[in-house]
N, C-alpha and C positions, 0 to 999 in steps of 0.2 A: 462175911462178905455179902454185899447187896447183890441181888440177882433181879432180872427183869421179869420175874414170874408175877402174875397178877394175884390179888387176894383170892382166897378160897370163897366159895358161895357162902352166903349168910350175911348178917348185919354187922357193919363196921362203923365205928364212931370216930369223929374227929377228936384228936387230942389237942385242945386249944393251946396248951402250954408249950406245945412243940409245932405250932402252926401259925400262919399269918394271913390276914386279908388286908391288902394294901392297894393304894390307888395313886395315880399320877395325873395332874391336870396342868395345862399351860397357864402361866401367870404373866401378865404384862407383855404378852406376845413372845417375849424372848427368854423366859425362865420357866422352870417347872416346879410345882409344889407337890410334895409327897405327903401322904398320910396313911393312916391305918385305922382299923376298927379293933378295939381291945377285947370286945366281947362278942362271941359267936359260937354256934353249935351246929352240929349236923351229923347226918348218917348217910352211909352208902350201903345200898342193898345189892350185894353182888349176886347175880342171877346166872343160871345156866340155860341158854348161852349167855356169855358175858355181855354181848351187845344189848341185852334186855335189862341191864342193871339200872338202878335208879339212884338219884342223889337228891337230898333235901338239906338245905342249909338256911339258918335264920341268923341274921346279924342285927345286933342291937344298935340302931342308928345313933343313939346318944353316946356311944362309946368311941366316936370318931375323935382322932387326935392328929394335928398337923404340927405340934410343938409351937403353937402360937394361940394363946387363950382367946384373944380378941377374934382371930379368924375362926377358931373352933366354935365360939359362941354365935358367930354369923352362920356358920354351916348347919348348926342345929335349929336355926330360926326358920320362919315361914319362907324366907327367900330361897332356901335350899332344901334341906331334908325335912323340915317342919316335924321334928321328933315329938312334939306335944300331940300332934294329930296322928302321925305315922311312926310309931316307935320301932318298927322293924323293917328290914329289907330281907327278901327271901329269893332263893334260887331253887327251882325244881327241874329235874330232868328225868326222862324215862327212856334211857338208851344211850348208845354211843356207837361210833364207827371208827374202826382202827384205820389209821393212815399208813403206819408202818410198824415195825417191831415195838417201839416204845411211845409212839405218838397217836393220839386219838382226838377225834372231834366229838364233843359232848354237847348236843343241842339241848336247850332248856328254856325256861321262862324266868326272867328276872323281874321282881316287883319292887318298885321304889315309889313312895308316895301314892300307893294304891293304883299305880299304872303298871301293867304287865306287858312286857315286850319279849319277843324271842331273842335269845343270845346264844351264840356258839362259843363254848369254851375250848380253847386249844390246850390239850392236856398232855403232859409228859409223865410217863410211868418212871418213877425214880428207883423202883425196886421194892423188894421186901427182905426183911432180915429178922433174926431172933436176937432179942436183946440179952444182956448178961443174966437176966433172971428167968429166961426161958419163954418170954412173951413174944408173940409174933407181931411185927409192925410193918406197915406199908407206907411208902411215900409218893406223893404226886405234886406236880406243879402245873398251874393253869393260868392262862391269860386270855383277856378279851378286851375289846374297846367298845364303849357305848357313847351315844350322843345324849348328853344329860337333858337336853331340851326335849327329847322324845319322852322323857319321864316327868315333864312339867317343871323342871328346874331351869328356869329361863332368866333368872336375875343376872344382870350384867352392868357394866359401866363403860361407856365409850372413853377412849383415850384421845387426848389433844392431837397426838402425832399420828393417829389412826389405829385401828384395831380396838380390841376390847380387853377389859381387865382379866376376865376368866375365859379360857377356851371351852368350846363346846364338847370336845372329845375328852373322855376320861378313860385312861388305861387301867385295868384292874389286874392285879397280880396276886395269885393265891398259891401258898405252899402249905400242904397238909401232911400230917402224920396220922395214920389211922390205926386203930386197934380193934380186934374182934369184940363185939358187944358181949359183956359178961352175962 
């Protein structure tokens, strides 16, 4: 059974096969496009006190997928992520603040296209558990919203009826399973 205990001190790694980094953006003013990054890695350094813990995540920008090859090709181009010049997105944090028993705010720095901006992740502790093979696992969910234009991603197209093709706000949704570093 899962409990709301936090991971023990030490280095924990993201198990990518049991985790996801996804995003949602407005499209044509009235719809949403969802996508994900298939390749990412990261560590959580759990400290004592827990509020001094750190997080470092690297996302391979070219691993983006929205289930539309033409759109994905546009997203990796210079109009958006420019993966030829900026192959990775990164997030780094040095601490967190408990909001209640299972919710935390984790401030950090997100870097996209070599532009670094402060971002607060709203984190929910999902708990920890021992798997059938005796291994400890921990789960977390996190969300945030960014203005893509603040990271230099300004491409857009005006619509005849008003508005623009792609919204400025991007919601990021993260679910991770961690394991102690071997």
